[in-house]
The first five atom37 places (N, CA, C, CB, O) and aatype in JSON, in Angstrom:
{
  "aatype": [20, 20, 20, 20, 20, 20, 20, 20, 20, 20, 20, 20, 20, 20, 20, 20, 20, 20, 20, 20, 20, 20, 20, 20, 20, 20, 20, 20, 20, 20, 20, 20, 20, 20, 20, 20, 20, 20, 20, 20, 20, 20, 20, 20, 20, 20, 20, 20, 20, 20, 20, 20, 20, 20, 20, 20, 20, 20, 20, 20, 20, 20, 20, 20, 20, 20, 20, 20, 20, 20, 20, 20, 20, 20, 20, 20, 20, 20, 20, 20, 20, 20, 20, 20, 20, 20, 20, 20, 20],
  "atom_mask": [
    [1, 1, 1, 1, 1],
    [1, 1, 1, 1, 1],
    [1, 1, 1, 1, 1],
    [1, 1, 1, 1, 1],
    [1, 1, 1, 1, 1],
    [1, 1, 1, 1, 1],
    [1, 1, 1, 1, 1],
    [1, 1, 1, 1, 1],
    [1, 1, 1, 1, 1],
    [1, 1, 1, 1, 1],
    [1, 1, 1, 1, 1],
    [1, 1, 1, 1, 1],
    [1, 1, 1, 1, 1],
    [1, 1, 1, 1, 1],
    [1, 1, 1, 1, 1],
    [1, 1, 1, 1, 1],
    [1, 1, 1, 1, 1],
    [1, 1, 1, 1, 1],
    [1, 1, 1, 1, 1],
    [1, 1, 1, 1, 1],
    [1, 1, 1, 1, 1],
    [1, 1, 1, 1, 1],
    [1, 1, 1, 1, 1],
    [1, 1, 1, 1, 1],
    [1, 1, 1, 1, 1],
    [1, 1, 1, 1, 1],
    [1, 1, 1, 1, 1],
    [1, 1, 1, 1, 1],
    [1, 1, 1, 1, 1],
    [1, 1, 1, 1, 1],
    [1, 1, 1, 1, 1],
    [1, 1, 1, 1, 1],
    [1, 1, 1, 1, 1],
    [1, 1, 1, 1, 1],
    [1, 1, 1, 1, 1],
    [1, 1, 1, 1, 1],
    [1, 1, 1, 1, 1],
    [1, 1, 1, 1, 1],
    [1, 1, 1, 1, 1],
    [1, 1, 1, 1, 1],
    [1, 1, 1, 1, 1],
    [1, 1, 1, 1, 1],
    [1, 1, 1, 1, 1],
    [1, 1, 1, 1, 1],
    [1, 1, 1, 1, 1],
    [1, 1, 1, 1, 1],
    [1, 1, 1, 1, 1],
    [1, 1, 1, 1, 1],
    [1, 1, 1, 1, 1],
    [1, 1, 1, 1, 1],
    [1, 1, 1, 1, 1],
    [1, 1, 1, 1, 1],
    [1, 1, 1, 1, 1],
    [1, 1, 1, 1, 1],
    [1, 1, 1, 1, 1],
    [1, 1, 1, 1, 1],
    [1, 1, 1, 1, 1],
    [1, 1, 1, 1, 1],
    [1, 1, 1, 1, 1],
    [1, 1, 1, 1, 1],
    [1, 1, 1, 1, 1],
    [1, 1, 1, 1, 1],
    [1, 1, 1, 1, 1],
    [1, 1, 1, 1, 1],
    [1, 1, 1, 1, 1],
    [1, 1, 1, 1, 1],
    [1, 1, 1, 1, 1],
    [1, 1, 1, 1, 1],
    [1, 1, 1, 1, 1],
    [1, 1, 1, 1, 1],
    [1, 1, 1, 1, 1],
    [1, 1, 1, 1, 1],
    [1, 1, 1, 1, 1],
    [1, 1, 1, 1, 1],
    [1, 1, 1, 1, 1],
    [1, 1, 1, 1, 1],
    [1, 1, 1, 1, 1],
    [1, 1, 1, 1, 1],
    [1, 1, 1, 1, 1],
    [1, 1, 1, 1, 1],
    [1, 1, 1, 1, 1],
    [1, 1, 1, 1, 1],
    [1, 1, 1, 1, 1],
    [1, 1, 1, 1, 1],
    [1, 1, 1, 1, 1],
    [1, 1, 1, 1, 1],
    [1, 1, 1, 1, 1],
    [1, 1, 1, 1, 1],
    [1, 1, 1, 1, 1]
  ],
  "atom_positions": [
    [[0.85, -1.17, 0.0], [0.0, 0.0, 0.0], [0.9, 1.24, 0.0], [-0.97, -0.01, 1.23], [1.92, 1.28, 0.7]],
    [[0.53, 2.22, -0.77], [1.26, 3.48, -0.78], [0.4, 4.57, -0.12], [1.63, 3.88, -2.25], [-0.66, 4.28, 0.44]],
    [[0.87, 5.79, -0.18], [0.17, 6.9, 0.49], [-1.24, 7.11, -0.09], [0.98, 8.19, 0.36], [-2.18, 7.39, 0.66]],
    [[-1.38, 6.98, -1.39], [-2.69, 7.15, -2.02], [-3.67, 6.09, -1.53], [-2.57, 7.09, -3.55], [-4.83, 6.38, -1.24]],
    [[-3.19, 4.86, -1.44], [-4.03, 3.78, -0.93], [-4.44, 4.01, 0.51], [-3.32, 2.47, -1.05], [-5.58, 3.73, 0.89]],
    [[-3.51, 4.52, 1.32], [-3.81, 4.83, 2.71], [-4.87, 5.92, 2.81], [-2.54, 5.26, 3.44], [-5.79, 5.82, 3.62]],
    [[-4.75, 6.93, 2.0], [-5.73, 8.02, 1.99], [-7.11, 7.5, 1.6], [-5.3, 9.14, 1.02], [-8.11, 7.88, 2.21]],
    [[-7.17, 6.62, 0.6], [-8.45, 6.05, 0.19], [-9.07, 5.2, 1.3], [-8.26, 5.2, -1.07], [-10.28, 5.25, 1.5]],
    [[-8.25, 4.43, 2.02], [-8.76, 3.63, 3.14], [-9.3, 4.52, 4.26], [-7.66, 2.71, 3.7], [-10.36, 4.24, 4.82]],
    [[-8.57, 5.59, 4.57], [-9.01, 6.51, 5.62], [-10.32, 7.18, 5.22], [-7.93, 7.58, 5.91], [-11.23, 7.3, 6.03]],
    [[-10.42, 7.6, 3.97], [-11.65, 8.24, 3.49], [-12.83, 7.28, 3.59], [-11.48, 8.71, 2.03], [-13.92, 7.67, 4.0]],
    [[-12.62, 6.02, 3.22], [-13.7, 5.04, 3.28], [-14.08, 4.74, 4.73], [-13.28, 3.75, 2.56], [-15.27, 4.64, 5.05]],
    [[-13.09, 4.59, 5.59], [-13.35, 4.26, 7.0], [-14.1, 5.38, 7.71], [-12.03, 3.97, 7.73], [-15.01, 5.12, 8.5]],
    [[-13.72, 6.62, 7.43], [-14.34, 7.77, 8.09], [-15.54, 8.32, 7.32], [-13.31, 8.87, 8.28], [-16.18, 9.27, 7.76]],
    [[-15.82, 7.72, 6.17], [-16.9, 8.2, 5.31], [-16.77, 9.7, 5.04], [-18.27, 7.89, 5.95], [-17.72, 10.47, 5.2]],
    [[-15.56, 10.08, 4.64], [-15.29, 11.49, 4.34], [-14.73, 11.6, 2.93], [-14.3, 12.11, 5.38], [-14.55, 10.6, 2.23]],
    [[-14.46, 12.83, 2.51], [-13.91, 13.06, 1.18], [-12.42, 12.73, 1.16], [-14.15, 14.51, 0.73], [-11.77, 12.68, 2.21]],
    [[-11.9, 12.52, -0.03], [-10.47, 12.25, -0.15], [-9.64, 13.46, 0.27], [-10.13, 11.85, -1.59], [-8.55, 13.29, 0.82]],
    [[-10.13, 14.65, 0.02], [-9.37, 15.84, 0.4], [-9.27, 15.94, 1.92], [-10.02, 17.12, -0.18], [-8.23, 16.32, 2.45]],
    [[-10.36, 15.61, 2.63], [-10.3, 15.61, 4.1], [-9.36, 14.52, 4.59], [-11.71, 15.41, 4.7], [-8.55, 14.75, 5.49]],
    [[-9.46, 13.34, 4.0], [-8.59, 12.23, 4.4], [-7.12, 12.56, 4.13], [-8.99, 10.95, 3.65], [-6.25, 12.19, 4.91]],
    [[-6.85, 13.26, 3.04], [-5.48, 13.68, 2.73], [-4.95, 14.59, 3.83], [-5.41, 14.39, 1.36], [-3.81, 14.45, 4.27]],
    [[-5.77, 15.54, 4.27], [-5.36, 16.44, 5.35], [-5.09, 15.66, 6.63], [-6.43, 17.51, 5.6], [-4.12, 15.96, 7.34]],
    [[-5.93, 14.68, 6.94], [-5.75, 13.88, 8.16], [-4.45, 13.09, 8.11], [-6.94, 12.92, 8.35], [-3.66, 13.1, 9.06]],
    [[-4.22, 12.41, 7.0], [-3.01, 11.6, 6.86], [-1.77, 12.48, 6.9], [-3.05, 10.78, 5.54], [-0.79, 12.16, 7.57]],
    [[-1.8, 13.6, 6.18], [-0.67, 14.53, 6.18], [-0.39, 15.04, 7.59], [-0.94, 15.72, 5.23], [0.77, 15.15, 7.98]],
    [[-1.42, 15.36, 8.35], [-1.26, 15.86, 9.71], [-0.59, 14.82, 10.6], [-2.61, 16.27, 10.3], [0.3, 15.15, 11.38]],
    [[-1.01, 13.57, 10.47], [-0.41, 12.5, 11.28], [1.06, 12.3, 10.9], [-1.2, 11.17, 11.1], [1.91, 12.18, 11.78]],
    [[1.35, 12.26, 9.61], [2.72, 12.05, 9.17], [3.62, 13.21, 9.6], [2.77, 11.89, 7.66], [4.76, 12.98, 10.02]],
    [[3.14, 14.43, 9.5], [3.92, 15.59, 9.93], [4.15, 15.56, 11.44], [3.22, 16.9, 9.53], [5.23, 15.92, 11.91]],
    [[3.15, 15.14, 12.2], [3.29, 15.05, 13.65], [4.33, 14.0, 14.03], [1.94, 14.73, 14.31], [5.13, 14.22, 14.95]],
    [[4.33, 12.88, 13.35], [5.32, 11.83, 13.63], [6.71, 12.33, 13.28], [5.0, 10.54, 12.84], [7.64, 12.17, 14.07]],
    [[6.88, 12.93, 12.1], [8.18, 13.44, 11.68], [8.69, 14.51, 12.64], [8.1, 14.0, 10.26], [9.87, 14.53, 13.0]],
    [[7.8, 15.41, 13.05], [8.2, 16.46, 13.99], [8.57, 15.9, 15.34], [7.08, 17.47, 14.15], [9.51, 16.36, 15.98]],
    [[7.83, 14.89, 15.8], [8.13, 14.26, 17.08], [9.47, 13.56, 17.07], [7.05, 13.29, 17.45], [10.22, 13.65, 18.04]],
    [[9.78, 12.86, 15.99], [11.07, 12.18, 15.89], [12.19, 13.21, 15.83], [11.12, 11.27, 14.65], [13.26, 13.01, 16.42]],
    [[11.96, 14.32, 15.13], [12.99, 15.36, 15.01], [13.26, 16.02, 16.36], [12.56, 16.41, 13.99], [14.41, 16.27, 16.71]],
    [[12.21, 16.31, 17.12], [12.36, 17.01, 18.4], [12.74, 16.09, 19.55], [11.08, 17.71, 18.74], [13.66, 16.4, 20.32]],
    [[12.05, 14.96, 19.68], [12.22, 14.11, 20.86], [13.01, 12.84, 20.6], [10.89, 13.74, 21.4], [13.33, 12.12, 21.55]],
    [[13.33, 12.53, 19.37], [14.07, 11.34, 18.96], [13.27, 10.06, 19.11], [15.33, 11.23, 19.76], [13.78, 8.98, 18.81]],
    [[12.01, 10.15, 19.57], [11.22, 8.93, 19.75], [9.73, 9.27, 19.74], [11.61, 8.21, 21.07], [9.3, 10.18, 20.44]],
    [[8.95, 8.53, 18.96], [7.5, 8.66, 18.96], [6.94, 7.26, 19.13], [6.96, 9.34, 17.62], [7.19, 6.37, 18.31]],
    [[6.18, 7.05, 20.21], [5.6, 5.75, 20.49], [4.09, 5.82, 20.32], [5.96, 5.27, 21.91], [3.43, 6.69, 20.89]],
    [[3.56, 4.9, 19.54], [2.11, 4.79, 19.35], [1.72, 3.42, 19.91], [1.7, 4.95, 17.82], [2.05, 2.39, 19.33]],
    [[1.02, 3.44, 21.03], [0.67, 2.19, 21.72], [-0.11, 1.27, 20.79], [-0.14, 2.49, 22.98], [-1.04, 1.7, 20.11]],
    [[0.27, 0.01, 20.77], [-0.4, -0.97, 19.93], [0.04, -0.96, 18.48], [-1.85, -0.75, 19.99], [-0.42, -1.78, 17.69]],
    [[0.92, -0.04, 18.12], [1.39, 0.05, 16.74], [2.91, -0.09, 16.66], [0.96, 1.38, 16.12], [3.41, -1.01, 16.02]],
    [[3.64, 0.81, 17.31], [5.09, 0.72, 17.3], [5.76, 2.01, 17.7], [5.57, 0.31, 15.94], [5.11, 2.96, 18.15]],
    [[7.08, 2.03, 17.52], [7.89, 3.17, 17.91], [8.76, 3.62, 16.75], [8.75, 2.83, 19.13], [9.43, 2.81, 16.11]],
    [[8.74, 4.91, 16.48], [9.64, 5.53, 15.51], [10.81, 6.11, 16.29], [8.91, 6.64, 14.66], [10.61, 6.86, 17.24]],
    [[12.04, 5.76, 15.9], [13.23, 6.2, 16.61], [14.18, 6.93, 15.67], [13.94, 5.01, 17.25], [14.33, 6.57, 14.5]],
    [[14.82, 7.97, 16.2], [15.89, 8.64, 15.46], [17.21, 8.01, 15.89], [15.89, 10.21, 15.71], [17.49, 7.91, 17.08]],
    [[17.99, 7.6, 14.93], [19.3, 7.02, 15.21], [20.37, 7.86, 14.53], [19.38, 5.54, 14.74], [20.17, 8.4, 13.45]],
    [[21.49, 7.95, 15.19], [22.61, 8.7, 14.63], [23.7, 7.72, 14.24], [23.15, 9.75, 15.64], [24.11, 6.87, 15.03]],
    [[24.16, 7.85, 13.02], [25.24, 7.0, 12.51], [26.55, 7.77, 12.62], [24.97, 6.56, 11.04], [26.63, 8.94, 12.23]],
    [[27.55, 7.13, 13.14], [28.86, 7.77, 13.27], [29.54, 7.85, 11.9], [29.75, 7.0, 14.28], [29.25, 7.06, 11.0]],
    [[30.42, 8.81, 11.77], [31.21, 8.91, 10.55], [32.19, 7.75, 10.49], [31.95, 10.26, 10.47], [32.6, 7.21, 11.52]],
    [[32.57, 7.37, 9.29], [33.5, 6.25, 9.15], [34.2, 6.34, 7.79], [32.75, 4.9, 9.29], [33.88, 7.18, 6.95]],
    [[35.15, 5.47, 7.61], [35.85, 5.39, 6.34], [35.26, 4.21, 5.57], [37.41, 5.23, 6.55], [35.21, 3.09, 6.08]],
    [[34.83, 4.46, 4.35], [34.29, 3.43, 3.48], [35.21, 3.21, 2.29], [32.88, 3.79, 3.01], [36.29, 3.8, 2.21]],
    [[34.77, 2.36, 1.37], [35.57, 2.06, 0.19], [34.7, 2.26, -1.04], [36.14, 0.61, 0.24], [33.59, 1.74, -1.12]],
    [[35.22, 3.02, -2.01], [34.55, 3.2, -3.29], [34.6, 1.85, -4.0], [35.22, 4.34, -4.15], [35.69, 1.34, -4.26]],
    [[33.44, 1.25, -4.33], [33.46, -0.09, -4.92], [34.09, -0.17, -6.31], [32.08, -0.6, -5.0], [34.51, -1.24, -6.74]],
    [[34.15, 0.95, -7.0], [34.72, 0.93, -8.36], [36.23, 1.11, -8.31], [34.09, 2.03, -9.22], [36.97, 0.32, -8.91]],
    [[36.69, 2.15, -7.6], [38.12, 2.46, -7.59], [38.85, 1.83, -6.41], [38.33, 3.95, -7.56], [40.08, 1.81, -6.39]],
    [[38.12, 1.32, -5.44], [38.67, 0.74, -4.21], [39.4, 1.77, -3.36], [39.62, -0.4, -4.55], [40.12, 1.4, -2.42]],
    [[39.22, 3.04, -3.67], [39.85, 4.11, -2.89], [39.03, 4.36, -1.63], [39.97, 5.41, -3.73], [37.8, 4.28, -1.66]],
    [[39.7, 4.67, -0.52], [38.96, 4.98, 0.71], [38.24, 6.32, 0.57], [39.92, 5.0, 1.93], [38.76, 7.27, -0.02]],
    [[37.03, 6.38, 1.13], [36.27, 7.61, 1.12], [35.73, 7.86, 2.53], [35.11, 7.55, 0.09], [35.5, 6.93, 3.3]],
    [[35.54, 9.13, 2.85], [35.01, 9.49, 4.15], [33.48, 9.53, 4.07], [35.58, 10.86, 4.63], [32.92, 10.21, 3.21]],
    [[32.83, 8.81, 4.97], [31.37, 8.83, 5.06], [31.04, 9.68, 6.28], [30.76, 7.37, 5.16], [31.44, 9.36, 7.4]],
    [[30.29, 10.75, 6.06], [29.99, 11.7, 7.13], [28.95, 11.12, 8.1], [29.48, 13.02, 6.53], [28.18, 10.23, 7.73]],
    [[28.94, 11.62, 9.33], [27.89, 11.21, 10.27], [26.52, 11.6, 9.73], [28.12, 11.84, 11.68], [26.39, 12.61, 9.03]],
    [[25.5, 10.8, 10.05], [24.16, 11.11, 9.56], [23.12, 10.66, 10.58], [23.91, 10.43, 8.2], [23.41, 9.93, 11.53]],
    [[21.89, 11.12, 10.35], [20.76, 10.73, 11.19], [19.77, 9.98, 10.31], [20.08, 11.98, 11.86], [19.61, 10.29, 9.13]],
    [[19.09, 9.0, 10.9], [18.1, 8.23, 10.17], [16.94, 7.9, 11.1], [18.72, 6.95, 9.58], [17.05, 8.06, 12.31]],
    [[15.86, 7.44, 10.55], [14.68, 7.07, 11.32], [14.44, 5.58, 11.15], [13.45, 7.89, 10.88], [14.48, 5.05, 10.03]],
    [[14.17, 4.9, 12.25], [13.85, 3.48, 12.2], [12.49, 3.26, 12.84], [14.94, 2.64, 12.91], [11.98, 4.12, 13.55]],
    [[11.9, 2.11, 12.57], [10.61, 1.75, 13.14], [10.72, 0.4, 13.8], [9.5, 1.75, 12.06], [11.27, -0.54, 13.23]],
    [[10.19, 0.31, 15.01], [10.15, -0.96, 15.74], [8.69, -1.29, 16.02], [10.98, -0.88, 17.09], [8.01, -0.55, 16.73]],
    [[8.2, -2.37, 15.46], [6.8, -2.75, 15.6], [6.51, -3.23, 17.02], [6.43, -3.85, 14.58], [7.35, -3.84, 17.67]],
    [[5.3, -2.94, 17.49], [4.88, -3.38, 18.82], [4.52, -4.87, 18.76], [3.67, -2.54, 19.35], [4.28, -5.4, 17.68]],
    [[4.5, -5.53, 19.92], [4.08, -6.94, 19.94], [2.66, -7.13, 19.38], [4.16, -7.48, 21.36], [2.38, -8.16, 18.76]],
    [[1.78, -6.18, 19.6], [0.42, -6.28, 19.07], [0.42, -6.29, 17.55], [-0.45, -5.13, 19.6], [-0.29, -7.07, 16.92]],
    [[1.22, -5.41, 16.95], [1.31, -5.36, 15.48], [1.96, -6.62, 14.95], [2.1, -4.13, 15.02], [1.51, -7.18, 13.95]],
    [[3.02, -7.09, 15.6], [3.68, -8.32, 15.17], [2.71, -9.5, 15.24], [4.92, -8.61, 16.04], [2.71, -10.36, 14.35]],
    [[1.89, -9.54, 16.29], [0.92, -10.62, 16.44], [-0.16, -10.59, 15.37], [0.28, -10.55, 17.79], [-0.68, -11.63, 14.97]],
    [[-0.5, -9.39, 14.92], [-1.53, -9.25, 13.89], [-1.03, -9.7, 12.52], [-2.0, -7.8, 13.81], [-1.82, -10.01, 11.63]],
    [[0.27, -9.75, 12.35], [0.83, -10.16, 11.06], [0.84, -11.66, 10.96], [2.26, -9.6, 10.86], [1.28, -12.21, 9.95]]
  ]
}
């Protein structure tokens, strides 16, 4: 399922228009992204946890030239499913 499919499901479930459902889905996604950015963790009971992880800088290897390259530190977001979600699968 992609974002469009999710919006269609929300619209059908709430018996609302697609434009309203789009606003709802966008609001939830923005709230999750903002929460991870500010607090590094967003937990939704019964669903899972979104976590911000920081990757340390390191030296990598260019696969073509085999020359060492510097990989800068970065931040990423991960998701850990709750036991309830895992059980539903």
